[in-house]
C-alpha positions as CSV (number, residue, x, y, z in Angstrom):
1,M,177.8,-71.3,-67.3
2,I,174.0,-70.9,-67.4
3,D,172.7,-67.3,-67.0
4,V,169.5,-68.1,-65.1
5,A,168.3,-64.4,-65.1
6,T,168.6,-64.1,-68.8
7,L,167.0,-67.5,-69.4
8,V,164.0,-66.6,-67.2
9,E,163.6,-63.3,-69.0
10,Q,163.7,-65.0,-72.4
11,A,161.2,-67.6,-71.3
12,R,158.9,-64.8,-70.1
13,E,159.1,-63.4,-73.6
14,G,157.9,-66.8,-74.9
15,R,161.1,-67.9,-76.5
16,P,160.8,-71.7,-77.1
17,R,164.5,-72.4,-76.7
18,A,164.6,-70.7,-73.3
19,V,161.5,-72.6,-72.1
20,A,163.0,-75.8,-73.3
21,R,166.3,-75.2,-71.5
22,L,164.5,-74.4,-68.2
23,I,162.5,-77.6,-68.4
24,T,165.8,-79.5,-69.1
25,L,167.1,-77.9,-65.9
26,V,164.0,-79.3,-64.1
27,E,164.4,-82.8,-65.6
28,N,168.1,-83.0,-64.8
29,A,167.7,-81.5,-61.3
30,A,170.5,-79.1,-62.2
31,P,172.2,-77.0,-59.6
32,Q,170.6,-73.8,-61.1
33,L,167.1,-75.2,-60.6
34,R,166.4,-73.6,-57.3
35,E,167.5,-70.2,-58.6
36,A,165.4,-70.6,-61.7
37,M,162.2,-71.7,-59.8
38,A,162.6,-68.8,-57.4
39,A,162.9,-66.4,-60.3
40,L,159.8,-67.9,-62.0
41,A,157.6,-68.0,-58.9
42,P,156.2,-64.5,-59.1
43,Y,154.9,-65.2,-62.7
44,T,153.0,-68.4,-62.0
45,G,149.5,-69.2,-61.0
46,Q,147.8,-67.9,-64.1
47,A,147.5,-71.0,-66.4
48,Y,144.6,-73.3,-66.5
49,T,145.8,-76.9,-66.4
50,V,143.9,-79.7,-68.0
51,G,145.0,-83.4,-67.5
52,L,144.0,-86.0,-70.0
53,T,144.2,-89.6,-69.1
54,G,142.8,-92.9,-70.3
55,S,143.7,-96.4,-71.4
56,P,146.2,-96.8,-74.3
57,G,144.4,-96.7,-77.7
58,V,141.6,-94.3,-76.7
59,G,143.2,-91.5,-78.7
60,K,144.7,-89.3,-76.0
61,S,147.3,-87.8,-78.3
62,T,144.8,-87.1,-81.1
63,S,142.4,-85.6,-78.6
64,T,145.2,-83.4,-77.1
65,S,146.1,-82.2,-80.6
66,A,142.5,-81.4,-81.4
67,L,142.2,-79.5,-78.1
68,V,145.3,-77.5,-79.0
69,S,143.6,-76.5,-82.3
70,A,140.4,-75.5,-80.5
71,Y,142.1,-73.3,-77.9
72,R,144.3,-71.7,-80.6
73,R,141.1,-70.7,-82.5
74,L,140.2,-68.9,-79.2
75,G,143.5,-67.1,-79.3
76,K,145.0,-68.9,-76.3
77,R,148.7,-69.6,-75.9
78,V,148.9,-73.3,-75.2
79,G,151.5,-75.6,-73.6
80,V,151.5,-79.3,-73.8
81,L,153.3,-81.6,-71.5
82,A,153.2,-85.2,-72.9
83,V,154.4,-87.6,-70.3
84,D,155.7,-90.7,-72.0
85,P,157.0,-94.2,-71.1
86,S,160.7,-94.1,-70.3
87,S,163.2,-95.8,-72.4
88,P,164.8,-98.6,-70.3
89,F,168.2,-97.8,-71.8
90,S,168.4,-94.0,-71.9
91,G,165.6,-92.9,-69.5
92,G,164.3,-90.7,-72.3
93,A,160.8,-90.5,-73.6
94,L,160.0,-93.2,-76.1
95,L,157.3,-91.3,-78.0
96,G,158.2,-88.1,-79.8
97,D,155.9,-85.1,-79.4
98,R,156.6,-83.8,-82.9
99,V,155.5,-87.2,-84.3
100,R,152.1,-86.9,-82.8
101,M,151.5,-83.2,-83.0
102,Q,153.2,-82.1,-86.2
103,D,150.4,-79.7,-87.0
104,H,151.4,-77.4,-84.1
105,A,155.2,-77.8,-84.3
106,T,155.7,-74.5,-86.2
107,D,153.1,-72.5,-84.2
108,P,155.0,-70.0,-82.0
109,E,152.0,-69.8,-79.6
110,V,152.2,-73.6,-78.9
111,F,154.9,-75.2,-76.8
112,I,155.0,-79.0,-76.8
113,R,157.4,-81.0,-74.6
114,S,157.7,-84.8,-74.0
115,M,158.9,-85.9,-70.6
116,A,159.9,-89.3,-69.5
117,T,158.2,-90.9,-66.5
118,R,161.7,-92.3,-65.6
119,G,160.1,-95.3,-64.0
120,H,157.7,-93.3,-61.9
121,L,154.6,-95.5,-61.6
122,G,152.1,-92.6,-61.3
123,G,152.2,-91.9,-65.0
124,L,153.6,-88.4,-64.4
125,S,157.2,-87.6,-64.2
126,W,158.4,-86.5,-60.8
127,A,159.5,-83.3,-62.5
128,A,156.1,-82.5,-63.9
129,P,155.0,-79.9,-61.3
130,Q,158.1,-77.8,-61.9
131,A,157.8,-78.1,-65.7
132,L,154.2,-76.9,-65.4
133,R,155.4,-73.9,-63.5
134,V,157.9,-73.1,-66.3
135,L,155.1,-73.2,-68.9
136,D,152.8,-71.1,-66.7
137,A,155.5,-68.4,-66.2
138,A,156.2,-68.5,-69.9
139,G,152.7,-67.2,-70.6
140,C,150.8,-70.4,-71.5
141,E,147.2,-69.7,-70.7
142,V,146.1,-73.3,-71.1
143,I,148.4,-76.3,-70.3
144,L,147.4,-79.8,-71.4
145,V,149.0,-82.6,-69.5
146,E,148.7,-85.9,-71.4
147,T,149.6,-89.0,-69.3
148,V,150.9,-92.4,-70.2
149,G,147.8,-94.2,-69.4
150,V,149.0,-97.2,-67.3
151,G,145.9,-98.4,-65.5
152,Q,145.3,-97.7,-61.9
153,S,148.3,-95.5,-61.3
154,E,147.1,-92.9,-63.9
155,V,144.9,-91.4,-61.2
156,E,147.9,-89.2,-60.3
157,V,146.9,-86.9,-63.2
158,A,144.2,-85.5,-60.9
159,A,146.8,-84.2,-58.5
160,Q,148.5,-82.1,-61.3
161,A,145.4,-80.6,-63.0
162,D,142.8,-78.1,-62.4
163,T,140.4,-80.2,-64.4
164,A,140.9,-84.0,-65.2
165,V,139.6,-85.4,-68.4
166,V,139.1,-89.1,-68.7
167,L,139.0,-90.5,-72.2
168,L,137.2,-93.8,-73.1
169,A,136.5,-95.5,-76.4
170,P,133.8,-98.0,-77.5
171,G,134.6,-101.7,-77.8
172,M,137.5,-101.6,-75.3
173,G,135.7,-102.4,-72.1
174,D,136.8,-99.0,-70.9
175,G,133.7,-98.5,-68.6
176,I,134.6,-101.5,-66.5
177,Q,138.3,-100.7,-66.6
178,A,137.5,-97.2,-65.5
179,A,135.6,-98.5,-62.5
180,K,138.5,-100.9,-61.6
181,A,141.1,-98.2,-61.9
182,G,139.3,-95.7,-59.8
183,I,139.4,-93.0,-62.4
184,L,135.6,-92.5,-62.2
185,E,136.3,-90.7,-59.0
186,I,138.9,-88.3,-60.5
187,G,137.2,-87.4,-63.7
188,D,135.7,-83.9,-64.0
189,V,134.9,-84.4,-67.7
190,F,134.4,-87.7,-69.5
191,V,135.0,-88.0,-73.2
192,V,133.9,-91.0,-75.3
193,N,136.2,-90.7,-78.3
194,K,135.9,-92.6,-81.6
195,A,132.2,-92.0,-81.3
196,D,131.7,-93.0,-85.0
197,R,132.3,-96.6,-84.0
198,D,129.6,-99.1,-83.0
199,G,128.9,-99.1,-79.3
200,A,129.7,-95.4,-78.6
201,D,126.1,-94.7,-77.3
202,A,126.2,-97.9,-75.2
203,T,129.6,-96.8,-73.7
204,A,128.2,-93.4,-72.8
205,R,125.1,-95.0,-71.2
206,E,127.2,-97.4,-69.2
207,L,129.4,-94.6,-68.0
208,N,126.5,-92.4,-67.1
209,H,125.0,-95.3,-65.1
210,M,128.2,-95.9,-63.2
211,L,128.6,-92.2,-62.4
212,G,125.0,-92.3,-61.1
213,L,126.0,-95.1,-58.7
214,G,128.6,-93.0,-57.1
215,E,128.3,-90.9,-54.0
216,A,125.1,-88.8,-53.6
217,R,125.7,-85.3,-54.8
218,E,124.4,-82.2,-53.0
219,A,122.7,-79.3,-54.8
220,G,125.3,-77.3,-56.6
221,D,127.9,-80.1,-56.8
222,W,129.6,-80.7,-60.1
223,R,128.1,-83.4,-62.2
224,P,130.8,-84.6,-64.7
225,P,129.4,-84.3,-68.2
226,I,130.0,-87.0,-70.9
227,V,130.9,-85.7,-74.3
228,K,131.2,-87.8,-77.5
229,T,133.9,-87.0,-79.9
230,V,135.7,-88.1,-83.1
231,A,139.0,-86.3,-82.3
232,A,140.6,-87.4,-85.6
233,R,138.0,-85.3,-87.4
234,G,137.7,-82.6,-84.8
235,E,134.1,-83.5,-84.1
236,G,132.8,-82.7,-80.6
237,V,136.0,-81.0,-79.6
238,D,134.4,-77.6,-79.2
239,E,131.9,-79.2,-76.9
240,V,134.8,-80.6,-74.8
241,V,136.2,-77.1,-74.5
242,E,132.8,-75.8,-73.5
243,A,132.6,-78.4,-70.8
244,L,136.1,-77.5,-69.6
245,E,135.2,-73.8,-69.3
246,K,132.0,-74.6,-67.4
247,H,134.1,-76.7,-64.9
248,R,136.6,-73.9,-64.6
249,A,133.8,-71.4,-63.8
250,W,132.3,-73.9,-61.3
251,L,135.8,-74.3,-59.6
252,E,136.2,-70.5,-59.3
253,E,132.7,-69.9,-58.0
254,H,133.0,-72.5,-55.3
255,G,136.6,-71.7,-54.3
256,E,137.7,-75.2,-55.4
257,L,140.3,-73.9,-57.9
258,A,142.3,-72.2,-55.2
259,A,141.9,-75.3,-52.9
260,R,143.1,-77.7,-55.6
261,R,146.1,-75.5,-56.3
262,R,147.0,-75.3,-52.6
263,R,146.8,-79.1,-52.3
264,R,149.0,-79.4,-55.4
265,A,151.6,-77.0,-53.8
266,A,151.6,-79.0,-50.6
267,Q,152.2,-82.2,-52.5
268,E,155.0,-80.6,-54.5
269,I,156.7,-79.3,-51.3
270,E,156.4,-82.7,-49.7
271,A,157.9,-84.4,-52.8
272,I,160.9,-82.1,-52.9
273,A,161.4,-82.5,-49.1
274,L,161.3,-86.3,-49.4
275,A,163.6,-86.3,-52.4
276,E,166.1,-84.2,-50.3
277,L,165.8,-86.7,-47.4
278,R,166.3,-89.6,-49.8
279,A,169.4,-88.0,-51.1
280,R,170.8,-87.5,-47.6
281,I,170.0,-91.1,-46.7
282,G,171.8,-92.2,-49.9
283,D,174.9,-90.2,-48.8
284,L,174.7,-92.1,-45.5
285,S,174.8,-95.5,-47.2
286,G,178.4,-96.0,-46.1
287,D,178.0,-93.8,-43.0
288,R,178.7,-95.1,-39.5
289,L,175.3,-94.0,-38.3
290,L,173.3,-96.0,-40.8
291,A,175.7,-99.0,-40.6
292,G,175.5,-99.0,-36.8
293,L,171.7,-98.9,-36.9
294,A,171.6,-101.7,-39.4
295,E,173.8,-103.8,-37.2
296,R,171.6,-103.3,-34.2
297,V,168.4,-104.1,-36.1
298,A,170.0,-107.2,-37.7
299,T,171.1,-108.5,-34.2
300,G,167.7,-107.7,-32.6
301,T,169.0,-105.1,-30.2
302,L,166.9,-102.3,-31.8
303,D,163.7,-102.4,-33.8
304,A,163.4,-100.9,-37.3
305,Y,161.1,-98.2,-36.2
306,G,163.4,-97.0,-33.4
307,A,166.3,-97.1,-35.9
308,A,164.3,-95.0,-38.4
309,D,163.6,-92.5,-35.6
310,E,167.3,-92.3,-34.8
311,L,168.2,-91.9,-38.5
312,V,165.7,-89.1,-39.0
313,A,167.0,-87.4,-35.9
314,G,170.5,-87.7,-37.3
315,L,169.5,-86.3,-40.7
316,T,167.7,-83.3,-39.3
317,T,170.4,-82.4,-36.8
318,G,173.3,-83.2,-39.0
């Protein structure tokens, strides 16, 4: 039997094992999850969440690790949520967090967790919002969310982060790919990693040009900066942190930080409600109501929209 109150208390003290167990409750949608989230809620809303996204091969994991080091030098407690491709066999994460971030594995002020997307096309696990709340309540001042990087669908990172960082690298056609994927619109800070390679300046210029072709900005609007880094050597990483802090200050000054978090909460509530409805519909798969509606639609005596309305009415009154 899981003692949720004790688990929450231990997580608040920053005990890694308790934090890990709470995130496991989230991933497994355990019966104790509702109790745990209710207990954690008063302690959330303090962490600054940074999402990192970009095409495979741009150095997201290396950049994430370098940012952890930079924030630790500033004395911050850091959480990392690395959302990985799912194993088609087990549903678990294919990439191991300790493999990529071994330098931080023994730091008690850093909590790193890999989560599987479990087939979710947005690049982020469906459980990510609740996992972020666990890390927030556990005292992480900065949470880095590293996404899979799967093309157009990676724009979902913007919905989970206070600040979205888009990483690119020279020689990969990333500028054009970024425009295709629509991530130019969601990027708050752009990072050209592997800047020691030929073409880094050209990539930065191309990116700057494409950003300039976007919507006209009014005075006081945020202009996404472009920072060049060599994350493997830690070069330019402090400049990325500086850009992140400037964006955070801008968000707070313009009330956008609170607005983003409200939008995030609304999406989280909607996702939970839809999941509950899907579960109820699943329970009805052999039910007379659904079977009867399906028969009427199949024979043309009822249209699918009318059937859906009757089904929803049945779910909400049942």
